[in-house]
ROLOTOR-942868 format. One line per field, with one value per residue: z, x, y of N, C-alpha, C in turn; residue number from 0. Coordinates in pm, whole numbers. Layout:
N
nup = [Z; ...]
neast = [X; ...]
nnorth = [Y; ...]
caup = [Z; ...]
caeast = [X; ...]
canorth = [Y; ...]
cup = [Z; ...]
ceast = [X; ...]
cnorth = [Y; ...]
n = [NUM; ...]
This chain:
172
nup = [4014; 3728; 3395; 3163; 2824; 2609; 2352; 2037; 1918; 1645; 1332; 1179; 867; 597; 409; 68; -124; 5; 48; -215; -315; -162; -246; -522; -517; -401; -553; -823; -916; -1130; -1194; -985; -1022; -1107; -896; -653; -445; -550; -751; -587; -447; -652; -719; -478; -466; -683; -583; -372; -509; -651; -453; -321; -61; 56; 161; -26; 57; 186; -31; -194; -31; -32; -304; -322; -153; -289; -534; -436; -335; -565; -733; -658; -791; -1052; -1156; -1331; -1490; -1308; -1276; -1241; -960; -999; -833; -734; -644; -499; -499; -653; -914; -1275; -1389; -1501; -1316; -1358; -1187; -1162; -1145; -957; -817; -711; -546; -359; -236; 40; 226; 73; 9; 264; 322; 120; 191; 450; 385; 203; 318; 586; 809; 780; 994; 1049; 810; 803; 966; 834; 666; 405; 423; 652; 561; 357; 511; 653; 441; 348; 565; 551; 295; 340; 516; 376; 106; -180; -282; -199; -361; -456; -211; -151; -359; -293; -50; -137; -291; -95; 91; -64; -90; 186; 267; 175; 368; 588; 488; 421; 672; 801; 640; 687; 958; 941; 815; 1003]
neast = [2822; 2674; 2687; 2458; 2441; 2206; 2050; 1960; 1624; 1514; 1462; 1152; 1093; 945; 652; 701; 530; 434; 668; 752; 538; 562; 813; 767; 561; 689; 923; 882; 615; 433; 447; 326; 65; 49; 110; 70; -95; -266; -395; -516; -701; -881; -965; -1084; -1290; -1443; -1524; -1687; -1890; -2009; -2102; -2394; -2469; -2370; -2477; -2653; -2579; -2332; -2188; -2184; -2038; -1792; -1729; -1703; -1479; -1285; -1264; -1182; -928; -801; -782; -550; -354; -418; -338; -136; 161; 458; 787; 1033; 1229; 1440; 1615; 1882; 1794; 1761; 1509; 1334; 1444; 1445; 1246; 921; 627; 395; 139; 95; -161; -73; 125; -40; -206; -18; 26; -43; -38; -128; -389; -502; -488; -660; -908; -941; -953; -1171; -1385; -1367; -1249; -1088; -912; -845; -719; -487; -315; -216; 34; 126; 72; 211; 463; 496; 524; 754; 942; 930; 1038; 1299; 1373; 1362; 1570; 1793; 1808; 1983; 1945; 1757; 1543; 1468; 1393; 1178; 1004; 949; 821; 595; 457; 401; 248; 27; -93; -129; -295; -542; -643; -680; -859; -1083; -1157; -1223; -1436; -1618; -1675; -1805; -2043; -2194]
nnorth = [-741; -819; -733; -778; -837; -731; -893; -771; -772; -969; -813; -803; -960; -809; -908; -1008; -892; -664; -518; -481; -328; -91; 8; 44; 235; 458; 496; 432; 526; 499; 232; 107; 34; -226; -386; -649; -554; -350; -495; -685; -527; -463; -723; -801; -613; -697; -947; -858; -718; -925; -1091; -1190; -1194; -971; -659; -402; -148; -193; -293; -70; 104; -31; -6; 277; 315; 167; 307; 553; 490; 380; 598; 723; 582; 613; 850; 1098; 977; 998; 1140; 900; 816; 654; 500; 287; -34; -350; -474; -320; -259; -254; -392; -486; -575; -761; -914; -1258; -1514; -1696; -1549; -1351; -1504; -1579; -1343; -1260; -1048; -835; -918; -920; -648; -546; -661; -549; -278; -254; -398; -354; -110; 214; 235; -29; -98; 61; -67; -282; -477; -374; -92; -18; -79; 113; 347; 280; 254; 515; 658; 553; 648; 928; 958; 863; 939; 1061; 1315; 1609; 1649; 1394; 1283; 1448; 1378; 1110; 1153; 1298; 1102; 907; 1053; 1112; 861; 787; 988; 911; 738; 903; 1095; 934; 838; 1076; 1161; 952; 996; 1243; 1174; 1045]
caup = [3930; 3591; 3291; 3056; 2698; 2553; 2207; 1974; 1860; 1500; 1258; 1095; 723; 544; 294; -56; -193; 75; 21; -356; -328; -106; -335; -647; -490; -371; -650; -960; -890; -1246; -1196; -869; -1061; -1132; -777; -599; -360; -632; -813; -481; -420; -760; -705; -361; -506; -768; -493; -298; -599; -691; -335; -293; 84; 94; 140; -126; 123; 206; -164; -238; 50; -85; -432; -294; -99; -396; -627; -363; -330; -699; -792; -627; -888; -1187; -1194; -1434; -1457; -1259; -1297; -1151; -893; -1054; -733; -742; -535; -542; -516; -755; -1045; -1387; -1450; -1473; -1225; -1368; -1100; -1214; -1049; -850; -734; -637; -440; -257; -181; 153; 286; -13; 24; 395; 308; 38; 272; 556; 328; 139; 404; 723; 836; 756; 1110; 1031; 692; 825; 1043; 751; 629; 296; 467; 743; 478; 291; 609; 679; 324; 346; 664; 494; 187; 395; 583; 295; -33; -218; -304; -134; -464; -451; -83; -164; -447; -213; 47; -210; -327; 26; 149; -149; -51; 326; 277; 148; 493; 673; 426; 434; 812; 827; 568; 758; 1081; 907; 773; 1120]
caeast = [2713; 2704; 2615; 2417; 2417; 2077; 2057; 1846; 1524; 1527; 1371; 1069; 1106; 811; 616; 756; 435; 428; 793; 749; 442; 618; 919; 709; 487; 777; 1029; 831; 470; 356; 448; 254; -67; 56; 153; -36; -188; -367; -473; -597; -813; -978; -1020; -1173; -1408; -1522; -1588; -1793; -2000; -2074; -2154; -2530; -2485; -2327; -2587; -2630; -2508; -2192; -2126; -2161; -1927; -1671; -1700; -1651; -1344; -1195; -1242; -1103; -790; -746; -751; -409; -269; -465; -290; -32; 290; 555; 928; 1084; 1353; 1541; 1716; 1919; 1738; 1751; 1370; 1264; 1502; 1381; 1151; 779; 585; 254; 120; 25; -258; 4; 184; -148; -247; 87; 34; -136; -44; -212; -528; -547; -510; -779; -1026; -955; -990; -1303; -1489; -1346; -1241; -953; -828; -793; -632; -356; -230; -174; 175; 160; 71; 325; 584; 509; 577; 891; 1022; 937; 1139; 1429; 1403; 1388; 1700; 1906; 1808; 2101; 1906; 1632; 1438; 1421; 1324; 1050; 919; 904; 725; 473; 386; 352; 143; -91; -158; -169; -406; -667; -691; -723; -978; -1195; -1197; -1287; -1564; -1705; -1719; -1898; -2170; -2267]
canorth = [-699; -857; -658; -869; -768; -769; -911; -705; -861; -971; -727; -889; -942; -785; -992; -955; -806; -536; -447; -442; -220; 32; 57; 93; 358; 570; 518; 417; 523; 454; 86; 56; -18; -369; -458; -734; -481; -284; -601; -745; -438; -482; -858; -799; -537; -787; -1044; -788; -687; -1050; -1161; -1149; -1184; -837; -565; -298; -37; -234; -302; 67; 156; -94; 58; 412; 306; 121; 418; 654; 444; 359; 729; 753; 515; 644; 983; 1115; 914; 1095; 1108; 799; 855; 564; 464; 146; -111; -488; -515; -242; -286; -189; -485; -471; -680; -797; -1029; -1376; -1568; -1759; -1443; -1286; -1596; -1577; -1207; -1259; -914; -752; -959; -873; -505; -523; -695; -450; -149; -255; -454; -310; 34; 268; 205; -165; -101; 124; -158; -394; -471; -282; 47; -3; -82; 244; 441; 238; 292; 662; 696; 518; 743; 1061; 956; 820; 984; 1139; 1454; 1648; 1636; 1256; 1266; 1516; 1296; 996; 1206; 1332; 979; 843; 1135; 1096; 736; 790; 1083; 839; 682; 1014; 1154; 843; 835; 1205; 1159; 859; 1060; 1349; 1115; 992]
cup = [3786; 3495; 3179; 2930; 2640; 2402; 2144; 1914; 1709; 1435; 1169; 947; 666; 430; 165; -126; -126; 47; -123; -376; -278; -196; -465; -626; -474; -481; -795; -953; -1009; -1257; -1082; -906; -1085; -1011; -725; -514; -442; -700; -709; -446; -526; -750; -587; -393; -592; -683; -418; -389; -643; -575; -300; -143; 136; 63; 34; -67; 142; 72; -216; -162; 0; -218; -411; -246; -205; -491; -562; -361; -469; -771; -769; -737; -1033; -1237; -1302; -1394; -1416; -1292; -1194; -1086; -935; -954; -749; -621; -581; -564; -635; -894; -1155; -1451; -1414; -1384; -1241; -1284; -1168; -1109; -931; -757; -652; -523; -327; -183; -67; 216; 204; 0; 160; 390; 232; 117; 382; 501; 274; 230; 546; 737; 800; 873; 1100; 917; 720; 906; 964; 701; 511; 338; 561; 664; 403; 387; 640; 565; 314; 445; 611; 385; 240; 460; 487; 149; -61; -236; -233; -234; -464; -322; -89; -252; -371; -112; -20; -243; -203; 87; 67; -110; 93; 349; 252; 280; 586; 618; 445; 576; 846; 762; 639; 885; 1053; 872; 889; 1186]
ceast = [2749; 2620; 2583; 2391; 2287; 2089; 1935; 1751; 1537; 1420; 1286; 1087; 966; 779; 664; 659; 424; 554; 794; 656; 500; 725; 863; 636; 581; 878; 983; 678; 387; 352; 366; 119; -66; 106; 38; -137; -299; -456; -564; -717; -921; -1044; -1119; -1301; -1500; -1595; -1706; -1914; -2076; -2142; -2292; -2559; -2443; -2441; -2551; -2549; -2360; -2119; -2094; -2044; -1794; -1630; -1643; -1506; -1244; -1163; -1155; -955; -728; -716; -605; -319; -306; -414; -185; 94; 388; 695; 971; 1212; 1470; 1653; 1753; 1864; 1721; 1607; 1305; 1316; 1432; 1275; 1008; 738; 437; 228; 40; -75; -185; 63; 75; -196; -145; 93; -65; -148; -134; -358; -583; -576; -640; -906; -1048; -1004; -1133; -1414; -1482; -1348; -1102; -858; -768; -692; -495; -262; -188; -32; 206; 164; 187; 455; 604; 571; 722; 984; 1036; 1041; 1279; 1468; 1435; 1526; 1816; 1906; 1929; 2065; 1774; 1516; 1381; 1345; 1186; 954; 865; 799; 591; 391; 325; 236; 14; -166; -210; -286; -540; -725; -744; -853; -1098; -1247; -1272; -1425; -1663; -1759; -1821; -2036; -2255; -2350]
cnorth = [-733; -774; -755; -787; -821; -780; -844; -807; -856; -881; -817; -857; -921; -880; -927; -861; -669; -453; -398; -323; -88; 91; 113; 224; 476; 599; 511; 415; 477; 302; 26; -2; -167; -448; -543; -658; -417; -389; -667; -658; -457; -620; -864; -723; -625; -891; -981; -765; -812; -1122; -1109; -1141; -1046; -741; -461; -183; -72; -245; -162; 129; 98; -32; 198; 407; 261; 235; 525; 616; 434; 489; 768; 698; 549; 779; 980; 1039; 1023; 1048; 1004; 850; 767; 530; 318; 72; -255; -534; -447; -273; -208; -277; -449; -587; -710; -922; -1140; -1421; -1631; -1653; -1374; -1375; -1597; -1443; -1189; -1121; -823; -789; -914; -722; -478; -552; -591; -317; -150; -304; -402; -160; 83; 239; 65; -170; -41; 36; -280; -370; -378; -135; 74; 3; 50; 345; 409; 278; 444; 711; 669; 618; 882; 1069; 935; 864; 1073; 1286; 1483; 1637; 1495; 1228; 1331; 1437; 1175; 1040; 1236; 1208; 913; 921; 1123; 968; 744; 886; 1017; 787; 790; 1073; 1064; 839; 964; 1209; 1069; 922; 1170; 1294; 1070; 1098]
n = [0; 1; 2; 3; 4; 5; 6; 7; 8; 9; 10; 11; 12; 13; 14; 15; 16; 17; 18; 19; 20; 21; 22; 23; 24; 25; 26; 27; 28; 29; 30; 31; 32; 33; 34; 35; 36; 37; 38; 39; 40; 41; 42; 43; 44; 45; 46; 47; 48; 49; 50; 51; 52; 53; 54; 55; 56; 57; 58; 59; 60; 61; 62; 63; 64; 65; 66; 67; 68; 69; 70; 71; 72; 73; 74; 75; 76; 77; 78; 79; 80; 81; 82; 83; 84; 85; 86; 87; 88; 89; 90; 91; 92; 93; 94; 95; 96; 97; 98; 99; 100; 101; 102; 103; 104; 105; 106; 107; 108; 109; 110; 111; 112; 113; 114; 115; 116; 117; 118; 119; 120; 121; 122; 123; 124; 125; 126; 127; 128; 129; 130; 131; 132; 133; 134; 135; 136; 137; 138; 139; 140; 141; 142; 143; 144; 145; 146; 147; 148; 149; 150; 151; 152; 153; 154; 155; 156; 157; 158; 159; 160; 161; 162; 163; 164; 165; 166; 167; 168; 169; 170; 171]
């Protein structure tokens, strides 16, 4: 009887924009407003509002969803956890047109959130990455205060998906 050793499957590398967004949201939430994901949501909203093929009702729904999500990032600046991380660092990250064009995960999220459903949006890489980073932070933070701050930021964002879904079901 031979025992074969099973090689672990390679862990997929998340897109840089999704990883950057998750780190900024959890560790430097005041900087998250300049991540490709937030800029992509605004760009997608602009496309929806300008597109005459989109019905007034769908455009209004997209606007509501964008405002609902962007409120998460418009709040008071919070204390940064200032964790050393090769992705986060201390630099600002204003996305250029080139960086935004390369941020495919963010554009997919923006389209799913504004044109699709919350169920579709939660399966996009930026949202999955937030949950993955949160799990990492909860397991490895040096202090419970930093872990709690990461949890607070993630729950604020993830709550948008739950609230919107609940609101949509109530309207039917």
